[in-house]
Structure formats: structure tokens, C-alpha cells
C-alpha positions in Angstrom: -31.0 -46.0 17.4 -27.5 -44.6 17.0 -26.8 -47.1 14.3 -29.8 -45.9 12.4 -29.1 -42.2 12.8 -25.4 -42.5 11.9 -26.5 -43.5 8.4 -27.7 -40.0 7.6 -25.2 -37.8 9.4 -23.2 -36.6 6.4 -24.0 -33.2 4.9 -21.7 -33.4 1.9 -20.9 -35.7 -1.0 -18.6 -35.4 -3.9 -17.3 -36.9 -7.2 -14.2 -36.5 -9.3 -13.6 -32.8 -9.4 -10.7 -31.8 -7.1 -9.7 -33.8 -4.0 -12.0 -33.3 -1.1 -14.8 -31.2 -2.5 -12.8 -28.3 -4.1 -13.4 -27.2 -7.6 -10.8 -25.8 -10.0 -12.8 -25.1 -13.1 -13.3 -21.3 -13.1 -11.8 -20.5 -16.5 -11.2 -22.6 -19.6 -7.7 -21.2 -20.1 -6.7 -22.4 -16.7 -8.6 -25.7 -17.2 -6.4 -26.4 -20.3 -3.2 -25.6 -18.3 -4.1 -27.8 -15.3 -4.6 -24.7 -13.2 -0.9 -23.7 -13.3 -1.6 -20.0 -13.8 -0.9 -18.3 -10.4 2.3 -16.5 -11.5 1.1 -15.0 -14.8 -2.7 -15.0 -15.2 -3.7 -11.8 -16.9 -7.3 -12.2 -17.9 -10.5 -11.6 -15.9 -10.3 -15.1 -14.3 -7.5 -13.7 -12.3 -10.2 -12.7 -9.8 -10.1 -16.3 -8.6 -6.7 -17.5 -9.6 -4.7 -14.4 -8.6 -6.4 -11.0 -8.2 -3.1 -9.2 -8.8 -3.4 -10.2 -12.5 -6.1 -7.7 -13.1 -3.7 -4.7 -12.9 -1.6 -3.5 -15.8 -4.3 -3.1 -18.5 -6.7 -0.2 -19.2 -10.3 -0.7 -20.3 -13.1 -3.4 -19.9 -12.7 -7.2 -20.1 -15.4 -9.8 -19.4 -15.8 -13.6 -19.5 -18.7 -15.9 -19.2 -18.4 -19.7 -19.2 -19.4 -23.1 -18.0 -17.6 -26.3 -17.1 -19.4 -29.6 -17.7 -18.3 -32.2 -15.2 -19.1 -35.8 -16.1 -18.1 -38.3 -13.4 -18.1 -42.1 -13.4 -17.4 -43.3 -9.9 -17.4 -47.0 -8.8 -17.3 -48.8 -5.5 -16.1 -52.4 -5.0 -17.4 -54.0 -1.8 -14.7 -55.9 0.1 -17.2 -58.5 1.4 -18.8 -59.8 -1.7 -16.8 -58.1 -4.6 -19.9 -56.5 -6.0 -19.1 -53.4 -8.1 -21.5 -50.5 -8.2 -21.2 -47.5 -10.6 -22.9 -44.1 -10.5 -25.3 -43.5 -13.4 -24.5 -40.9 -16.0 -25.0 -37.3 -14.9 -23.6 -33.9 -15.6 -22.8 -31.1 -13.2 -22.5 -27.7 -14.9 -20.9 -25.1 -12.5 -20.8 -21.7 -14.3 -18.3 -18.9 -14.1 -18.3 -15.2 -14.9 -15.5 -12.6 -14.4 -15.7 -8.8 -15.3 -12.9 -6.3 -14.9 -12.2 -2.7 -15.7 -8.8 -1.0 -15.8 -9.4 2.5 -14.5 -5.8 3.3 -15.3 -2.9 1.0 -16.4 -2.1 0.7 -12.7 -5.5 0.4 -11.0 -8.2 -2.1 -11.8 -11.4 -3.3 -10.3 -13.6 -6.4 -11.0 -16.1 -8.9 -9.8 -16.2 -12.6 -10.2 -18.9 -15.2 -9.8 -18.0 -18.9 -9.5 -18.3 -22.1 -7.5 -15.0 -22.7 -5.5 -16.5 -25.8 -3.9 -19.2 -28.2 -4.9 -20.3 -31.8 -5.1 -22.9 -33.9 -6.8 -23.4 -37.7 -6.6 -26.1 -40.1 -7.4 -25.9 -43.8 -6.6 -28.4 -46.2 -8.2 -31.6 -47.1 -6.3 -31.4 -50.3 -4.3 -27.6 -50.4 -4.1 -26.0 -51.9 -1.0 -24.8 -48.5 0.3 -28.2 -46.8 0.0 -28.4 -46.4 3.8 -25.2 -44.4 3.8 -25.7 -42.4 0.5 -28.2 -42.3 -2.3 -28.2 -38.8 -3.9 -26.7 -35.5 -2.7 -25.8 -32.1 -4.0 -23.7 -29.3 -2.5 -23.5 -26.0 -4.3 -21.3 -23.1 -3.2 -21.5 -19.8 -5.1 -19.0 -17.1 -4.5 -19.4 -13.4 -5.4 -15.9 -11.9 -5.3 -15.5 -8.1 -5.8 -11.8 -7.3 -6.3 -9.3 -4.4 -6.6 -5.8 -4.6 -7.9 -2.9 -2.1 -8.2 0.5 -2.2 -9.9 2.8 -0.8 -7.2 5.9 -1.0 -9.6 6.3 -2.0 -13.2 7.3 -5.4 -12.0 5.1 -5.8 -8.9 1.3 -6.2 -8.7 -1.0 -6.7 -5.8 -4.7 -7.6 -5.5 -7.3 -8.1 -2.7 -10.9 -9.3 -2.8 -13.9 -9.9 -0.6 -15.9 -13.1 -0.8 -19.7 -13.3 -0.2 -20.5 -17.1 -0.3 -23.9 -18.7 -0.6 -24.2 -22.4 0.1 -27.1 -24.9 -0.4 -27.3 -28.6 0.2 -29.8 -31.4 -0.5 -29.3 -35.0 0.5 -31.4 -38.1 0.2 -30.8 -41.6 1.6 -32.7 -44.7 2.7 -33.4 -45.7 6.3 -33.4 -49.3 7.4 -36.2 -50.4 9.6 -35.4 -54.1 9.3 -38.8 -55.1 8.0 -39.2 -52.0 5.8 -37.3 -49.0 4.4 -38.0 -45.3 4.6 -36.3 -42.2 3.2 -34.9 -39.0 4.7 -34.2 -35.8 2.8 -32.0 -33.1 4.3 -31.9 -29.6 2.9 -30.6 -26.3 4.0 -28.7 -23.1 3.0 -26.6 -20.3 4.5 -24.3 -17.4 3.8 -20.6 -17.0 4.7 -17.9 -14.4 4.2 -14.2 -14.3 3.6 -11.4 -12.6 1.8 -8.5 -13.3 -0.6 -5.2 -11.6 -1.6 -2.6 -12.2 -4.3 0.7 -10.9 -5.7 2.7 -11.2 -8.9 6.4 -10.4 -9.3 8.4 -10.1 -12.6 11.6 -11.6 -11.2 13.5 -11.4 -14.6 12.1 -9.0 -17.1 9.7 -10.7 -19.5 11.2 -14.1 -18.7 10.6 -15.3 -15.1 7.5 -14.6 -12.9 6.5 -15.6 -9.4 2.9 -15.5 -8.0 1.3 -16.2 -4.6 -2.3 -16.2 -3.4 -4.2 -16.7 -0.1 -7.9 -17.5 0.3 -9.3 -17.4 3.8 -11.4 -20.0 5.5 -15.2 -19.4 5.4 -17.5 -20.8 8.1 -20.8 -22.0 6.8 -23.6 -22.5 9.3 -26.4 -24.3 7.5 -30.0 -24.1 8.6 -32.7 -26.3 7.0 -35.1 -29.1 7.6 -35.2 -32.9 7.7 -38.1 -34.6 5.9 -39.0 -38.3 6.6 -41.1 -40.7 4.5 -42.1 -44.3 5.0 -41.4 -44.2 8.8 -43.2 -47.0 10.8 -45.7 -45.8 13.4 -43.5 -46.9 16.3 -40.8 -44.5 15.1 -43.1 -41.7 14.1 -42.8 -39.6 17.2 -39.0 -39.4 17.0 -38.5 -39.4 13.2 -40.7 -36.5 12.3 -40.0 -33.5 10.1 -37.9 -31.0 12.1 -35.4 -28.2 11.8 -31.7 -29.1 11.5 -28.4 -27.2 11.6 -24.8 -28.0 10.7 -21.5 -26.1 10.5 -19.0 -26.7 7.7 -15.7 -24.8 7.3 -14.5 -24.1 3.8 -10.7 -24.5 4.2 -7.9 -22.0 3.9 -5.9 -22.1 0.6 -2.5 -20.9 -0.3 -1.1 -21.1 -3.9 2.4 -20.5 -5.2 3.4 -20.4 -8.8 6.5 -20.0 -11.0 6.3 -19.2 -14.7 9.2 -19.2 -17.3 8.9 -17.6 -20.7 11.8 -19.0 -22.9 10.3 -17.0 -25.7 7.4 -14.5 -26.1 5.2 -17.2 -27.7 5.8 -19.9 -25.0 4.8 -20.1 -21.3 5.8 -22.9 -18.9 4.4 -22.9 -15.4 4.3 -25.0 -12.2 2.1 -24.4 -9.2 1.8 -25.8 -5.7 -1.6 -25.5 -4.1 -2.0 -26.0 -0.3 -5.4 -26.7 1.2 -5.9 -26.9 5.0 -8.3 -29.8 5.0 -7.4 -30.6 8.6 -10.1 -28.1 9.6 -12.6 -30.8 8.5 -12.4 -33.0 11.6 -16.0 -34.1 11.8 -19.5 -33.3 10.7 -22.4 -33.0 13.0 -26.0 -32.4 12.0 -27.9 -31.0 14.9 -31.6 -32.1 15.0 -34.4 -30.5 17.0 -34.6 -33.9 18.8 -31.1 -34.1 20.3 -31.2 -37.9 20.5 -30.7 -37.9 16.7 -27.5 -35.8 16.8 -24.5 -38.1 16.3 -21.1 -36.6 15.2 -19.4 -38.4 12.3 -15.6 -38.3 12.3 -13.7 -37.5 9.2 -10.2 -36.4 10.4 -9.0 -35.1 7.0 -5.4 -34.1 6.6 -3.8 -31.1 4.9 -2.7 -31.7 1.3 -0.6 -30.1 -1.5 -1.4 -30.6 -5.1 1.1 -30.0 -7.9 0.1 -28.5 -11.3 2.3 -28.3 -14.4 1.1 -26.5 -17.6 2.2 -24.7 -20.7 0.8 -22.4 -23.4 2.1 -21.9 -26.9 1.0 -19.3 -29.4 1.8 -20.3 -33.0 0.1 -17.0 -34.0 -1.0 -13.8 -32.2 -4.6 -15.0 -32.2 -4.3 -18.7 -31.4 -3.0 -20.5 -28.3 -2.7 -24.2 -27.5 -2.4 -25.6 -23.9 -1.4 -28.7 -22.1 -1.1 -29.7 -18.4 -0.9 -32.4 -15.8 -2.0 -32.4 -12.1 -1.3 -34.6 -9.1 -4.1 -34.1 -6.5 -3.9 -36.3 -3.4 -6.9 -37.1 -1.3 -7.2 -35.7 2.2 -9.4 -38.5 3.5 -7.9 -41.3 5.7 -8.9 -44.8 4.8 -10.5 -45.3 8.2 -13.1 -42.6 7.5 -13.7 -43.0 3.8 -17.4 -43.8 3.1 -19.7 -43.5 0.1 -21.3 -40.2 1.4 -17.9 -38.6 0.7 -16.2 -40.9 -1.8 -12.7 -39.7 -2.5 -9.5 -40.7 -4.1 -6.2 -39.3 -5.3 -6.6 -37.8 -8.7 -4.3 -37.6 -11.8 -5.5 -35.0 -14.3 -4.4 -34.8 -18.0 -5.5 -31.5 -19.5 -5.5 -29.7 -22.9 -7.0 -26.6 -24.4 -7.1 -24.1 -27.2 -7.9 -20.4 -27.3 -8.7 -18.0 -30.1 -8.8 -14.2 -29.9 -10.3 -12.0 -32.7 -8.9 -8.6 -33.4 -12.3 -7.1 -32.6 -11.9 -8.1 -28.9 -14.0 -11.2 -28.9 -12.4 -14.5 -27.9 -13.2 -18.1 -27.0 -11.4 -20.7 -24.9 -11.9 -24.4 -24.7 -10.5 -26.6 -21.9 -10.6 -30.3 -21.3 -9.5 -32.5 -18.4 -9.5 -36.3 -18.1 -9.4 -37.2 -14.4 -8.2 -40.6 -13.2 -9.2 -41.7 -9.7 -6.2 -43.8 -8.8 -8.2 -45.9 -6.3 -8.6 -45.6 -2.5 -9.2 -48.5 -0.2 -11.6 -47.9 2.7 -11.4 -49.6 6.1 -14.5 -47.8 7.4 -16.3 -50.1 9.9 -19.4 -51.7 8.3 -18.7 -50.8 4.7 -15.2 -51.7 3.6 -14.2 -51.6 0.0 -12.4 -49.5 -2.6 -13.4 -46.4 -4.6 -12.2 -45.5 -8.1 -13.3 -44.2 -11.5 -12.8 -41.4 -14.0 -14.3 -38.1 -14.8 -14.2 -35.7 -17.8 -14.4 -31.9 -17.6 -15.3 -29.8 -20.7 -14.9 -26.0 -20.2 -16.1 -23.3 -22.5 -15.4 -19.6 -21.9 -16.5 -16.6 -24.1 -14.7 -13.3 -23.6 -14.4 -9.8 -24.7 -11.7 -7.1 -24.4 -12.6 -3.5 -25.1 -9.7 -1.7 -27.0 -8.4 1.5 -25.6 -9.4 4.3 -28.0 -6.7 6.2 -29.8 -5.6 9.4 -28.2 -4.9 11.3 -31.5 -6.7 11.4 -34.9 -5.2 9.7 -37.8 -4.2 12.0 -40.8 -5.0 10.4 -44.1 -2.4 11.0 -46.9 -3.4 13.2 -49.9 -3.6 10.8 -52.9 -2.8 13.7 -55.3 0.4 14.7 -53.4 3.7 13.8 -55.3 5.5 10.7 -54.0 7.9 11.4 -51.2 6.4 14.7 -50.4 4.2 15.3 -47.3 0.6 16.2 -47.9 0.1 20.0 -47.7 -1.3 21.3 -44.5 -4.9 22.2 -44.7 -5.4 25.9 -45.2 -6.9 27.7 -42.3 -10.4 29.1 -42.9 -10.4 32.7 -44.1 -10.5 35.3 -41.3 -13.9 36.9 -41.0 -13.7 40.7 -41.7 -15.0 42.7 -38.9 -18.2 44.5 -39.4 -17.9 48.3 -40.0 -18.5 50.4 -36.9 -21.9 52.1 -37.0 -21.8 55.8 -38.0 -22.3 58.2 -35.2 -25.7 59.7 -34.9 -26.0 63.2 -36.2 -26.4 65.7 -33.4 -29.3 68.1 -34.2 -28.6 71.8 -34.4 -30.0 73.7 -31.6 
């Protein structure tokens, strides 16, 4: 029975987003620059990338956008050489960021985005259907933030994270003479925090940034639903409550930005993720005989991001980037329920800002899964593929109103002479005092 239950122990599945199940598609400007924005980000998406970047501007700014993630994953079975590819599907995680500069030093904001997520769909009847068929993990983060400029060259920000997670998984069950299905679904809330700082090391030329995002423990509660179960297994494989615990890992990002000229930005980031917190995954069933831990033993990893932004005009920006994102999964625990591979990302983007305050950013990533060989017992093979990410973000910046009225010149005034000052209105003459009343003679 353990062999049967081990086939549906995993709670998560992923495709070609970031290594593991991390997403990095929370703003199209950052998408186009390969995420190398920690040291200088100064738009509302700073709520995710570095909250310190909110400070230093007065007034309202907002962004709404979406990233279309289109993966094409394949698995080559070591035993027979068969190649299976995932069918076409699109995952569209949205993002929204809103900020308000109360003063030029103090700003507040709130962001809504998906810091982690996964979606995979293998074709019906494929040879790994007893390990993974379809699955979807959605993590939504509501991130209120406050930022303050402590010094003209030092900014600091801190945020609170309210995280909602949902998961749905479907796979087949092998009863030798027949097949059934099991669907696992659940949801939960978790809470964490994040901080960030930006330092202008050399005035208007060299910048440093750092962020920290805390771990978030997610304790999922849901149900297991079985179909097509033979009568002899019906008493044990019945619909029942399930629970599972997943820790979203700690992150720390460090970035350096160089501005050789006002129109050019060159950046490099190093992003650390503490994936070693993901040692195993256990789904606890109401029937304890069905609870079998599945080892993962992931390792910590550091990804490297390089990007640039050039502004040929004050309203247009073009962007390029490249990313090296190593997988945290050892070969011995790599299975199709969490297919993973080291990724190389080639990125590009363009932005346009209208003088009215409205703007649009487009970002694109082409993701190459360099290939990972799996030595997992019972299902050895290799994983590879590609993915495309298309990001669109619409934004608005509210201009700070002028503090003094503009005096229009007098068209009739001689050239070179100032317009005459407006004459003051004539003074109102005081009303005559009333005549005293006559006193009657006695």
C-alpha cells in the first residue's frame, strides 16, 4: 500500500518560472531587466523588489499588470527513451502596486502579487500519470509597506506580508487491473515581513541595495477526493480531510547599480533563496496509514541577474538582461510532480512614459531549461524544455501641483519691459457717520 500512496504524496508542482517554485514576474520593467533592480528601483513595484525605493517622491503612483507564462516542458524516460511534452497552457499571475508619497521623505504603499506559484499539466495516459497529472499552486501576497528617506543618500523600507495559498492536484492511481483518480485540494493563510535599503554610494553614479524577505509557514487544510476505487479499497481510500505544511523560504537580495551617464543604468544582482528549508513534504490523511513522507532535500541556491536600461529620450526606455538560476533539487529526488532544471533567461523590454503621467511597460523573457537528469528510484530520466514570459504593466504618476500661480505676460507691454503690476482695487470710501438725533427742548 505504501507504493500506492507514495504516488500522490506531493503537494506542489512547477514549470519554467524561477528555479524551485519561485516567481520573479512582478513588474514588466524588472522582467525586461532580468530582475536586476534591487539597488535603484524607484517605481511602485519597489514594494516587492526593494521597499526602500518608494521614498524620495511626493504624490500618487500606481501600477496594474499581468505576466503570461507559457511553458513547454518535456521528460525523456531513461528506460525506453520515450519523450513526453506538456500541452500548451498559459499561467497569468497578476500584479498591482500602489504608493503615495506623503512627503518627499515618507511614503506608504500596498502591493498585490504572486511571489510563488506553479502550474503543470501532463497529457492523459502518459507513463508518469501515477506520479503527476495536473496540479496548480497559487500564492497571493498582500504587502502593505512604509518607506523613509533617512538621509539624501540613504533610504529604508519595511513591509508586512499577508499570504493566501491554494492548491489543487490530480493524479491517477494504479490498481493493477484498473485505474482510479485522486484530487487533493486545500488552502491556508500565512504571514511574514520584508525589509530593504538603498544607498547612493557615489552621488548620482553608484548605488547599492539589499532586501530580506522572511520565511512564511503555510499549513494547508483541505480534502482528498477519490474516484474509480475498487470495492476492496473503498474502506481505506474514501474522501477525507488532509493537512500539509509548506515553508516558503527566506530570501536575501543584493544589488549594485552603476550610472555612467544619466540616460544609462547597468545593474547586477545576487539573489539568495534558503531552499534547504524544503526537506520533505508530508500530506497527513485522516487515515494515518496513508501518510507517507516524500523526501526532497533541496539545497540553498544563489541566482545571478545582470540588466541594463537606456533612455534615448526622456519618455522612452529600452532594457536588456540575462539570468543564471540554478535548480535547488538534487538528482536523487527529482520527480515529475516537481520537475525542475537550472534556467538561463534572456530578457528584453521597453517602456514609455507620457507627460500626462500615464505609462506602459512591456517585458519579455525566453527561459531555457538547460536539462536535469533524474536518478529518482522507479522513474529515471531527464527534464528539459523552454518557457516564454510576456509582461504588460500600465502605470500612472500624479504630478505634484505647482505651489505658486503662473503670471502671464502682458501682450501689449513693450519688449524688454516687465508687465505693469495690476492696480489694486479702489479703496471703498467709508460711509458717513449718522447725524446725531436732535434732542427735544424741554
